[in-house]
C-alpha positions, 0 to 999 in steps of 0.5 A, a space after each residue: 708651779 702650774 697644774 699642767 707642769 706638775 702633771 707633766 713631771 709626774 707623768 715623766 717620772 712614772 714613765 721613767 720607772 716603767 722604762 726601768 722596769 721594762 729593761 729589767 724584764 728584757 734582762 730577765 731580772 724583774 721580780 714582778 713581771 715575766 713577760 712584756 705583755 704582762 707588764 703592758 697589761 698591768 699598766 694598761 697601755 699598748 705595747 706599740 705605744 710604749 715602744 714608741 715612747 721608749 725609742 724616743 727616750 733612747 735617742 738621746 735619753 731625755 726626760 721631756 721626750 716621755 711627755 705626750 708630744 704635740 701631733 701634726 707638723 712642726 711649727 712653720 714647716 708646712 706654712 703656705 705661700 705668703 702671697 697666697 695667704 695674703 690674698 686669702 686674707 684680703 678676699 676674706 675681709 671682703 666677705 667671701 667664704 672659703 669656697 668663694 675664695 678657692 674659686 677666685 684664686 683658681 680664676 687668678 691662677 694661684 696655687 689653690 689650697 683646699 677649702 679646709 686650708 683656707 678656713 684654717 688660714 682665716 681662723 689663724 688670723 681671727 677671720 673665721 667668723 664675719 662681723 655683723 658689719 661684714 655680713 651686711 656688706 656681703 649681702 648688699 647688691 647695689 645696682 646703678 640703673 633700672 633693669 640691671 637686675 631683676 629678682 624672680 620667684 614663684 609662690 603657691 596660693 592656698 586653695 579657696 583664696 580665689 573667688 572664681 574657682 575656690 577649689 583650684 590651686 594658682 601660682 604667682 610669678 613675682 618680679 622685682 627690680 633691684 634698683 627701683 623696687 618696681 614689682 610685677 606679678 603674673 598669675 599661673 595655673 601651674 609652675 611647670 618650667 614652660 609655664 614659668 618661662 612664657 610668663 617671664 617673657 610676657 612680664 619682660 615685654 610688659 615692663 618694656 611696654 609700660 615702663 620703657 626698660 629691658 632686663 639685663 640679668 635675672 636672679 632666682 633660687 634653685 627651684 625646679 621651675 628655674 633649672 635647679 641651679 648651675 649644676 643641674 643635669 638638665 641645665 642645657 635643655 631646661 626652657 628657663 
């Protein structure tokens, strides 16, 4: 006999004796307790919880109903649509997280579950954690030609690094082409949005003039100089 089964049977026998004592109290035949409150205080459980177990036992009387029940819906009573679940699994295998899966399903006009439900479905199928190979595949950005995607970022130089004006702070605006790894850097005196915008346009012109290609798309972080991301309040008015 397992420990879990032994504990369950012991608990059931204890609750049976409590129910018998409770019925004696109701009929005023108990030799130990005058009121139900004294009875509940002695056994250290709330009257509400005991009554829930008592009524569950009475419909119909069953010793197994005295054992604590599993919470939540019964098995398969709230299962999500299988077609949506299969789509979630296939998207997860491509490396998408729960929020990306939700947005993709929404764009395909599926019945979209919440992000927590998507995570639970992935966990049920053992897909809540990506393998190392899947993580590497997710991080890949594969371009087919030069200029298709350029990465841009800003970097602040420490004071004293320049010979001309050692007390002044300078910034670097770096561009790197994803396909060719060709890099270009502009030096800025500040990293305000207008300065970064004009420096970026200048860099685009220099790349076109020297290397003969135009930039189709740009990838940046959510820095203030780049507009602070797609949900920024000033996105429409931001110069970059």
